[in-house]
N, C-alpha and C positions, 0 to 999 in steps of 0.2 A: 618577846618572840625572836627568836635566831636562826639562822639558818647554817648550818656545820659542815654539810658533804658538800663540798666544793672546792674540788680539787687544791686542797690544802691551802684555801683562803680562811683567813681569821674570821671565827663567829661575827654575822652582821646581822643587827637588828633588820625586823621585817615589816615594813611600815604595813598599815592597812591599805586594801586595796579593791574596790568596789567594784571593779571592770569585771565581764565575762569575757571580753574579746579585746585583747590590745594589738595594736600593729606598731610593730619598730622599726623607726626608718635610721638607717645609718648611711652616714654623708663621709664627704672626702676629707675628713682629719686623720691624722696619723692614729688620732686615738682610737680610731675604728679598729685597730689590731689587738683591742681588748675587750671584743665585741665576744667573742667565744666564751670567756671566761663569766660575762655579766650573763649571757644567755644561760650558760647552766646554770648559774646562780639564781636565775629567775622560774628556771623550770622547776627547780628544789623547792623553791619557796614560795611559788604559786600553782603549785599542780593541776587547781580548779581552773586555770584561767587559760584559754586557747590562745595562741601566738601566733603572730602572722609576721614574717621579716622581709622587706624590702630594701636594698642597697643600691645607691647610686653609682654610676661607672667608676667614679673616682674613688668611693669607698672602697671598691673591689682591689685597689691597689695596696691595701693595707690587709683584707681580710677577704675570702672566698664564699660564695654561695655555696657552694659542695660543701667546704667545711660545716658551715651552719645549719646547711642542711642534714647533714649526718647527725648534729647534735638536737636537732627538733623533728626528725623523721619526717618535715614536711619541705616541699618546694619552697624555696626561697628567691624571691621574684627581683628580677631587674630593673630598674626605673627608667625603663627606657619603652618606646613606641613598639608593638610587634608589627610586623610586616605581614604578619598571618590574619587570615578573617577569622573573627571571634565573634561568638554569638553575644558574649556579656564582655563589655570593655574594663580593662584593668583598674582607670580610674574611677569609674563608677563603683567597683566592687570596693575599692579601697575607702571610698567614701562614704558608703554606706555600710560596711560591714562592721568595723571596731567601735566599741563602746570608750576608747580613749584612744590617744595617738601620742606615743614617746618617740622626740628625735634625737638619738643618742648616737655618737655625737652631733652636733647641728655645727657645721662649718659657716664661715662668713659668707661665701658665694651661697648657700642652700639658703642663710638666714635673709640675706639682701632680695634673693627671688622671691622669698615668701613675703617680706614685707612689701614689695612692690606689686606684686599683684601678679608675678607671673605664673603662667599655666604651661610651660613647654615641655613638660614629662608628666607622666600620669599620677607620680604622687602629686607634685606642686599644685597640679589640677584640683587632684582630690583634696587637699589640705585648704585649699581655696573654696572649695563646696560643701563641705562636710559641717555638720553641726556637732561633730563629737569633739570633748576638749582636745587641746594638744598644748603637749609642753615640750620644750627645744632646753637641752642642755648645750650652753653654748660652748666652743671650742676654738678659739681665735691665738692668731699669731700676737707677740708682744705688740703691745701697744692697740689691739685691735678694739678691746670693747669702749676705750675711751676716745676712740677716733671720731671724726665729724660723720662720717658716712654711717658708722654702728650706731652713734647717737640719734639719727632721722630713722635708720631700720626699727631701734627699741621704740621710740615714740610712736610710730606708724601701729606696731604690733601692740603696742597696750593700748591701742583704741578700740582694739579687736575680742570682743566677749569671750570667745572661745580659745583664744591663745594666752599662755603664760611663757616667756622666757627666763629661764633660770641662769643668773651671771656664772661666769667661769670662778674658777678657784686659781689662787696663786700655785705655781708648781714649775717642775723642771721644763725649759724648753727643750724638745728634739732637736730644734732648730740651732739656737743659741748655746746650749749646754748651760746656760744660766738658768736660775729659779726666778725669769721673769715671762715664763709662760702663760697664757690664761687656759688651763685644764678645763675639762667639763667636770662639773661636781659628779658625784657617783649615781648610779642609776637608781640605788634606793632612794636617795635625796630626789631624785627627780619625779620619781613615782609617787613619794610624799606630795610633791609639789600640783603633780599631774589630779591624785587624789582630793587636793583641797579645792581646786578649782572645778572639778567634777560636782563635789558636794556644795560649792556656793551655787553653780548652775542650777544645781536643781532645787536648792532651797529656792532660787529664785523663779523659776519654772513653777513651782510647786504652787507658790503664793500668787503667783499669776493666775493659776487654773481655778483659784478660789473665788 
């Protein structure tokens, strides 16, 4: 199955996706600038899936909440604590609502905060507490994937049963202008990874219930 109605994008295979509610988190990589294209593709490809989007403050240097709200006809949340009284806290909603969570793109700072167990924003607190499967598409500077710090973060995340980190792919660095950039893999490939994780966890949980 392919999706062809995507702002002139070539047909893209649509991987199976068994979630009904997807939380999409955009972080502060310059690749966040491409989120409108991928959000449009997602909505055409999975009209039955309810999508909610959260952007970190640094992601909003490259893409706006208003622009994505127009595409989705839904409020796009900012990953920051509200100063207004709320009957239901955002981090609780983000932890309990989704069947799956995709972080695209996932910058080095965000990956580090998640791996170290930090919960200093609604999204990081939600991801530390949720039982939903989480897939992250790493988007890193040249040398970032092989660095000592990233190696430590990868090892920490590998120990979490509901988290998978998809490696970056080599591409054009927007900083150096050379093909030494660690670009995020495509959103369809990240969703395929998320679905694989979801089905594995479902099988394990089903076997444990018998």
